[in-house]
C-alpha positions as CSV (number, residue, x, y, z in Angstrom):
1,X,0.0,0.2,0.0
2,X,1.4,3.3,-0.9
3,X,2.2,5.8,1.9
4,X,-0.6,8.0,2.4
5,X,0.1,11.9,2.3
6,X,-1.5,14.2,5.2
7,X,-4.4,16.3,4.2
8,X,-6.3,19.3,5.8
9,X,-9.6,17.5,6.4
10,X,-7.3,14.5,8.9
11,X,-8.6,16.1,11.8
12,X,-12.4,16.3,10.7
13,X,-12.2,13.0,9.7
14,X,-10.9,11.9,13.0
15,X,-13.7,13.6,14.6
16,X,-16.4,11.7,12.6
17,X,-15.3,8.5,13.3
18,X,-14.6,9.0,17.1
19,X,-18.2,10.4,17.1
20,X,-18.9,7.0,15.1
21,X,-17.6,4.4,17.7
22,X,-19.1,6.8,20.8
23,X,-22.5,6.0,19.3
24,X,-21.5,2.2,18.5
25,X,-20.5,2.1,22.2
26,X,-23.3,3.7,23.3
27,X,-25.8,1.6,21.2
28,X,-24.2,-1.7,23.1
29,X,-24.7,-0.1,26.2
30,X,-28.2,0.4,25.7
31,X,-28.5,-3.3,24.2
32,X,-27.0,-5.2,27.1
33,X,-29.2,-2.8,29.9
34,X,-32.0,-4.1,28.1
35,X,-31.0,-7.6,28.2
36,X,-30.1,-6.8,31.7
37,X,-33.4,-6.1,32.4
38,X,-35.4,-9.1,30.4
39,X,-33.0,-11.2,32.5
40,X,-34.1,-9.2,35.9
41,X,-37.5,-9.3,34.8
42,X,-37.5,-12.9,34.3
43,X,-35.9,-14.2,37.3
44,X,-38.5,-11.8,39.3
45,X,-40.9,-13.7,37.6
46,X,-39.4,-17.4,38.6
47,X,-39.5,-16.0,42.1
48,X,-42.9,-14.8,42.2
49,X,-41.8,-11.4,42.7
50,X,-43.6,-9.8,39.6
51,X,-46.8,-11.1,38.2
52,X,-47.2,-13.0,35.1
53,X,-49.1,-10.2,33.0
54,X,-46.6,-7.5,34.6
55,X,-43.7,-9.7,33.0
56,X,-45.1,-9.7,30.0
57,X,-45.9,-5.8,29.7
58,X,-42.2,-5.4,30.8
59,X,-41.1,-7.5,28.1
60,X,-43.5,-6.0,25.0
61,X,-43.2,-2.3,26.5
62,X,-40.7,-0.2,24.4
63,X,-37.6,0.9,26.0
64,X,-37.4,5.0,26.7
65,X,-34.7,6.5,24.4
66,X,-31.3,7.7,25.6
67,X,-30.7,11.4,24.7
68,X,-33.6,11.5,22.7
69,X,-32.5,9.2,19.9
């Protein structure tokens, strides 16, 4: 691969990459939190701490958006 010459827009491109990485990390965190809540509700239902109908509602309820996204 030939050597790449610096470009005036390299800094801008790096900032966009960093933003994309932060958003990816945030999306992964939200996915992990949703899974943790689902598992918690499942164990609570098994332990008799969460009624069946409430557990079903919790599983179907859409999660709140983070930062308006």
